[in-house]
Structure formats: C-alpha cells, structure tokens
Residue frames relative to the residue before (quaternion, step in Angstrom):
aa qw qx qy qz dx dy dz
M 1.0000 0.0000 0.0000 0.0000 0.00 0.00 0.00
D 0.3451 -0.7457 0.5275 0.2160 3.53 -0.92 0.87
K 0.6800 -0.5223 0.3426 0.3839 3.53 -1.26 0.48
N 0.6313 0.5491 -0.3422 0.4276 3.62 0.96 -0.77
T 0.6513 0.5080 -0.3138 0.4683 3.58 0.94 -0.85
F 0.6600 0.4936 -0.3126 0.4723 3.57 0.95 -0.83
D 0.6498 0.5217 -0.3191 0.4515 3.61 0.94 -0.85
I 0.6431 0.5103 -0.3177 0.4744 3.59 0.97 -0.83
S 0.6670 0.4946 -0.3034 0.4674 3.59 0.89 -0.92
K 0.6401 0.5199 -0.3210 0.4657 3.59 1.01 -0.78
N 0.6533 0.5081 -0.3067 0.4701 3.60 0.99 -0.85
I 0.6318 0.5171 -0.3318 0.4726 3.58 1.02 -0.77
A 0.6511 0.5273 -0.3168 0.4445 3.58 0.87 -0.94
T 0.6823 0.4902 -0.2823 0.4631 3.56 0.85 -0.99
F 0.6755 0.4975 -0.2909 0.4600 3.58 0.84 -0.98
L 0.6894 0.5087 -0.2913 0.4255 3.54 0.77 -1.07
K 0.6763 0.4899 -0.2916 0.4665 3.56 0.87 -0.93
Q 0.6686 0.5076 -0.2975 0.4548 3.58 0.93 -0.93
K 0.6929 0.4748 -0.2787 0.4657 3.59 0.81 -0.97
R 0.6326 0.5351 -0.3267 0.4547 3.57 0.99 -0.84
K 0.6831 0.4783 -0.2832 0.4737 3.57 0.94 -0.89
E 0.5924 0.5609 -0.3608 0.4521 3.62 1.09 -0.66
L 0.7267 0.4075 -0.2181 0.5082 3.56 1.08 -0.78
N 0.4107 -0.7409 0.4399 0.2982 3.58 1.32 0.14
L 0.4143 0.6874 -0.4805 0.3535 3.55 0.94 0.98
T 0.3702 -0.6691 0.5883 0.2630 3.53 -1.13 0.63
Q 0.6526 -0.4784 0.3815 0.4469 3.57 -1.24 0.17
E 0.6348 0.5369 -0.3260 0.4500 3.56 1.02 -0.77
Q 0.6613 0.4986 -0.3052 0.4700 3.60 0.98 -0.84
L 0.6453 0.5032 -0.3234 0.4752 3.58 1.00 -0.78
A 0.6151 0.5484 -0.3408 0.4524 3.56 1.02 -0.74
E 0.6798 0.4856 -0.2842 0.4703 3.55 0.89 -0.97
K 0.6844 0.5037 -0.2793 0.4472 3.56 0.92 -0.94
S 0.7459 0.4155 -0.2090 0.4768 3.58 1.04 -0.80
G 0.4007 -0.7056 0.4891 0.3200 3.57 1.14 -0.55
I 0.5251 0.5828 -0.4184 0.4578 3.55 1.28 0.41
E 0.5489 -0.6306 0.4282 0.3431 3.58 -0.93 0.82
Y 0.6025 -0.5898 0.4148 0.3420 3.54 -1.07 0.86
K 0.6586 0.5241 -0.3104 0.4418 3.59 0.87 -0.95
H 0.6371 0.5244 -0.3321 0.4570 3.59 1.02 -0.73
I 0.6471 0.4931 -0.3173 0.4872 3.60 0.96 -0.82
Q 0.6271 0.5350 -0.3241 0.4642 3.57 0.98 -0.84
N 0.6731 0.4928 -0.2881 0.4702 3.60 0.92 -0.88
L 0.6350 0.5291 -0.3315 0.4548 3.59 0.99 -0.79
E 0.7096 0.4706 -0.2595 0.4558 3.56 0.89 -0.96
S 0.7546 0.4063 -0.2157 0.4680 3.58 0.98 -0.74
L 0.4086 -0.7343 0.4360 0.3220 3.58 1.34 -0.01
K 0.3142 0.7450 -0.5217 0.2722 3.56 1.11 0.67
R 0.7559 0.2529 -0.1372 0.5880 3.52 1.18 -0.55
I 0.0806 -0.8153 0.5733 0.0018 3.57 -0.25 1.28
N 0.4258 0.6621 -0.5400 0.2978 3.55 -0.48 1.22
D 0.6005 -0.5380 0.4349 0.4011 3.54 -1.27 0.25
P 0.4169 -0.7230 0.4871 0.2573 3.59 -0.81 0.91
K 0.5153 -0.5985 0.5029 0.3513 3.53 -1.22 0.47
L 0.5857 -0.5766 0.4391 0.3629 3.54 -1.14 0.63
S 0.6315 0.5371 -0.3438 0.4410 3.60 1.00 -0.72
T 0.6180 0.5280 -0.3395 0.4733 3.60 1.10 -0.64
L 0.6599 0.4989 -0.3063 0.4710 3.57 0.92 -0.89
Y 0.6323 0.5330 -0.3290 0.4559 3.57 1.02 -0.77
K 0.6633 0.4978 -0.3073 0.4666 3.59 0.88 -0.90
L 0.6562 0.5026 -0.3079 0.4710 3.58 0.99 -0.83
S 0.6337 0.5367 -0.3386 0.4425 3.59 0.98 -0.79
K 0.6579 0.4983 -0.3049 0.4753 3.58 0.97 -0.82
A 0.6904 0.4882 -0.2840 0.4521 3.58 0.86 -0.94
L 0.7342 0.3940 -0.2205 0.5071 3.59 1.10 -0.71
D 0.3826 -0.7591 0.4480 0.2768 3.56 1.34 0.07
I 0.5175 0.5756 -0.4430 0.4524 3.54 0.80 1.12
D 0.5377 -0.6211 0.4523 0.3472 3.59 -1.03 0.72
I 0.5490 -0.6262 0.4406 0.3352 3.56 -0.99 0.81
E 0.6001 0.5656 -0.3652 0.4320 3.59 1.07 -0.66
D 0.6478 0.5126 -0.3148 0.4674 3.58 1.03 -0.76
I 0.6254 0.5168 -0.3418 0.4743 3.58 1.01 -0.74
I 0.6607 0.5086 -0.3164 0.4525 3.58 0.86 -0.91
K 0.6433 0.5138 -0.3281 0.4632 3.61 0.93 -0.81
I 0.6704 0.5086 -0.2977 0.4508 3.57 0.94 -0.88
I 0.7603 0.4076 -0.2371 0.4468 3.58 0.72 -0.98
F 0.7270 0.4038 -0.2546 0.4936 3.59 1.11 -0.48
K 0.3420 0.7342 -0.5152 0.2803 3.56 1.22 0.36
S 0.3394 -0.7546 0.5223 0.2065 3.53 -1.06 0.62
C-alpha cells in the first residue's frame, strides 16, 4: 500500500467519525441515512479497509452528512 492511499483513508476515517459525532449519529444511523452498509462505515472509520473510496460512496456520505461533496473531497485529499 502506498502512503497516499493510507493518508486518504486516514483522512476519511477522521472526517467521517468527527462529522458523524457532530451530528449525534451512530454508525448504524449513518448507514441507514446514507444507504451504505453499516459494516462499510465501520471499516472506513476504523481503517480496517484501506483503499480509495468510490465517488458514489463519497456522494452518499455527503448527502447523509449534509455537506457538499466538493468539501468532502477537499478535506480527505488534503496533503
């Protein structure tokens, strides 16, 4: 695994957990709200699954977290 992929996954985990908690959502509630499987959200937050996310996943998360997808992309791809 290259460093960029790990950094992106780490940024996603940090952002997702922080934003979810700001909105007082459990992982299960975010899963239901986003249409993403609970296990997938759990893996993203815990870094159990290190890979680049699909754009469709980021889009679903942006809608569920009420944030523009462009803002999510800027946050997770920061260097």
